N, C-alpha and C positions, 0 to 999 in steps of 0.2 A: 504493500500500500504506500509506504513512504517513497519507494522508487517511482511510483506513478505520480506522486506529488512533485518530485524533483523533475520528472519529465515535463510536466505541465508548466512549471516555473521556467525551465530552460526554453521551452517552446515559445512561451509568451515573450520572454526576453529577446530571443532571436527574431521573432516576428516583428517586434517593435523596432529593432535595430536594423532591419533589412527592408524597410519600406513595405512592410506587410507582404513579403514574398514567401516567408517560411510556411505559413498556413495556406498554401495553395495546393490544390489536388495534385498537380504535376510534381511539385517539390516533395510532398509527402510520399508519393509513389516512389520517387527516386530515393528518398530516405530509407524506405522499407527494403528496397533492393540492395542498398549499401549495407544495411544491417544484417541481412539474412545470412551471408556466408560467415561473417564473424560470429553470429548467433549459433550456427551449427557447430563451429569449433569450440565456442565458449561452453556449450553443453557438454562436449567431450572433456574439455579441460576441467570442468566441475567434477565429473566422475572421478578423475585421477586425483584432483586436489582434495576431495573428500577423504581419500585414502592416504593423504599426506604424500602424494607423488606429484610430479610436474612434467610437462612436455614442452620443451623449447624447440622442437623440430617441426611443429605443425605447419608453419609457413612453407618450409622447404619440402616437406612431404606432399603438401597440397600442390606445390609447383611441379614436382616430379610426376604425380598422378595426372595433372593437367597436361604435361608434356606427352605422356603416353596416350592420352585421349586425342590430342591434336595429331600426333604422328599416325595413329591407327586410322583416323578418319580422313586426314588430308593426304598423307603420303601413301598409305596402303589401301585407301578406299573402302575400308570396312564399314558396315552399317553402324549407326549410332548406338543401338542397344548393345552390340558386341563391345564397342569401345568403352561404354559406361561400365559394363560388367568387368572388363579388363582393368579399368581404373580402380574399381572397388577391390578387386582381387589383389592388385599391386599394393593398395593401401593396407590391406590385411597382412600382406607379407611384411611390409615395413613395420607395422605395429607388432607383429609376431617377433620380428628380429630384435626390436628394442625391448619388448617384454622379456624375451629370453635372457638377455644380458642382465636385466634388472633382477629377475627372480632366480636365475641359475647361479650367477656369480655374486649377487649381492651388491652390484655396483649402483651407486645412487642414480636415480632417474635423471637428476640434474645433469650429471656427467654423460650418461648414455644418450640423452636427447640432444645435448649440446653437440656431441659428436655427430648425431643424425642431422642436426641443422646444417653442419658443414658438408657432410658427405652427400646428403640427398640433393642439396643445391648444386654441388659440384657434378654429381652424376647427371642431373638434368641439363646443365650447361654443356657438359661433354657430349651428351646424346644429341643436342641440337646445334652444336658448334656455336653456342651463344647467340643464336639467331632466332627470329620470330617464326613460328610455324602457324600458318593460317592463310586465308580465313577458313574457319571450320564450317562444315555444312550447316545450312539453315535449320535442319532437323535438330542438330545439337544446340544451336543458338536458342531454339525455341524452348529448351528446358529452363532457361533463365529469363528470356525476354518476352515470352508469351504472357498474355493477360487473360484472366477469366472475364467474360463479358460483364459489364456493369450490372445488368439485371440479375444474372446468376450470382454475382458477387454479393449483392445486397441480400439476396435470399439466403445465402450461406451464412452471412453475418447474423441475420435474424435467428436462424436455427441455432447457431453457436450460442448466442445470448440466451435463448430459451433453455438450452441444455445446461448452461452454467447456472442459470437461475434455478432450475430444477434441482441441481446438485446442492446449491446453497440452501434451498428449502429442506432438502433431505437431511442436511446436517442439523438443522434446527428442530426438525420433527422426526419421529421414528419412521422406520420403513413402512409401517402400516398406518402412518398418519397419527400415531399416538404422541402426544406432547412429551418432550423430554424436559429434564430440569434445565431451565435456561436462565442465565443471568442477563441483566439488562445490557452489560457490555458486550455479550456475545451477539445479541441482536443488533446493537449499534455497529459492531465491527463488520458483521455480514452486510448490513445496509451500506456502509461506507465502501466496502470492497465492491459491491455490485454497482455502486455509483461510478467508481473508478473504471470498472470494466465497461460500463455503459458509455462513458466518455471516450475511452479508447476505441471501442467498436464503432461508436458514432463517427469519430474522426476517420477511421478506416472506411466506413460506408460513404462518407462525404468524399474522400479521396478517390475511392473506387468509382462512385457515380459521376464524379466530375472529370475523371481522366479516362483511362482505358479499362479500369477494373482492377481486381486484385492481381498483383504480379505472381506468376507461377513459382518464382523462387521463394516467395514468402510461404507458399504452401509446403514446399519441401522442408523449410526450416521448422514450420509448425509440426509437421509429421515427425521429424527427428526429435523435437522437444517433447511431444506427447509420449513417444515410445520410451525415451530415456527417463522422463518423469515417472512413468509407470514402473520401469525397471528399478529406479532408485527409491521409490516410495511404496511400492506394492509387492516387491519380491524379496526373497531371502537374500539374494545377492546385494540388493540395495541396503537392507538393514545391516547386513554384515559389513558392508563397505563403510558405513558410518561408525560402526564399532571399531573397525580396524584403524580408522583415522583418529578416533578419540583416544583409544588405548590399545595399541597393537599387542602388548603383552597379555592383556585381559582377553583379547580376541583369540590368541593362540591357546590360552589356558581353557577357553570355552570350546575348543576343538575346531575352530574355524581354520580352514586352509587359507592362510593369508596370501601365500604365493600364488595360489590359483586365482584368487580374486583380483590381485594386482595384475596378473597376466590377462585376465578377462577385461580389465580396464583398458589395457593397451590394445587389445583386439577391438574393443568398441571404438577407440580412437582411430584405429586403422581403417575401419569402415568409413569413418567421417573424413579421413584423408581423401579417400576416393570420391565421396560425395562432394566435398569441398572443391576438389580438383576439377570435377566435371562442371560444377556450377560456375566456378571462376573462369574457366576456359570458355564456357558458353557465354558468359557475360562480356568478356573481352573479345570474343569471336576469334581468339588466337591464343597460343601459348607464347607469352613474352618472357624474355630473360629476367625481368624484374618482378614477375607475377608472384604473389604470395609473400613478398618482402615485408617483414615485421608483422605478419598476420598472427604469428604465435603470441607476440606481445599484446596485440589487441585482444586476442581470445582470453589470455590470462587476466588482462586488465578488466575486461568485461565481467569475467567470473568474480573477481575481487570486488568490483563496484556493485555487483549483484548480491554481495554478502557471503561469498565463499571464502573460508579462512585458509590461509597458507599453512596453518598449523594442523589442518585436517579435522574431520569430524563435523564440520559445519558447512552448509551450502545447499542450494536448491537449483534445479534445472531452470524453472521459470525465472528465478532471480538472475541467473547467469545470462539468460537470453534477454531479459529486460536491461541488464547491464550493457549488452551489445547495442541495444536500441539507444541507450543514453550516450554511449560513446559515439555512435553514428550521428546522433543529434548534435553533439559538440562539433564533430568534423564538418557536418553539413552547414550548421549555422555559421561557423567561423569562415568557411569558404564563401558563403553568401555575403559575409561582411568584408571579404577581400583581405582576410588576415593571412599573412605569409605562412608557408608550410613550416618554417622554422619556429615561428611563434606558436603555431598549432601544436607542435611537439612539446613545447614548454608547458602549455596549458594542459595537455593530456597527462604529462608527467605530474603536474601539481594535483590534478584530479585524482590520479591513481594514488599518490601519496596521501591525499586527504581521505580517500576511501579506506586505505590501510589503517590510517589513524583511527577513524571511526570504528572500523572492524575490531581493532585491538582494544579500544575503550569498551565496546559492548561485551567483548569476551571477558574482560577483567571484572565487569559488573555481574557476570553470571555466577 
């Protein structure tokens, strides 16, 4: 809820500072497309960070998977579905490789993924001779640049709001409609949350109806977010992951296979390498030598801004993905204000430092 308030404050500020350009359907659509790829990787980063692990190689791995997608479609003429599947398989291989070194030899993930950051980028540049591979086929580009028609988009948004409202009511009342013990603050919290959701979906509906509709890349990000939210909040793997991050010794004492879960986290990240590589290549319409640069830092920053603790045991998938939206909002707003890229980096660094400070303060109060 607090993240939603921060987004609204930032959005209003940038709207006033950019001659009312920020809150236009075209710009909001662009903002969502900018945030989607980072949101996908931030969700994966959250899974690892909850277990007190980290991935510094995400940007380079996404680049390498994107290179494979471009080469298979442009130079080898393979169908888009084959190239997409190959990118995901390559991503899983990269995730497996890094997970193996972490769990088999006990090398800190910071070191393993730092090596991956260098090696994967170098492999991609060597594979392409540091040149751009493109343009990719329109079928591949459509995975990112296609829009769901405005009418269908608004229908989807209404259905989503109805489902979320139903889930909220189910929390307040029993499965059979029997009243549960409710405190006034529970009702107030739910009402405020639904208001925030209504505002967010209302903005999305306005952007979709006023421009081309919901961007397809947002749908991919939402699918990834829902799947990982379910994994982390509704499965044994997720519950164990939080325990591992909170107290690894206690998790081992409880009989949890810590290495297996950490390895699973890297496999999940591997799948997201492939997904991110495909979406990034589709958005750029080519595999460029600089693609994915600093993407891993944006993903980690988004997760931290969304409330994920670097010390493990704390973090949510929705929070990480909203953090990606906040980060994209800052980038987008400063670009509209013609702030230099150097100054943007300074601001993002200060925002990350502030988020870490707030995170540490809240953890000390618990």
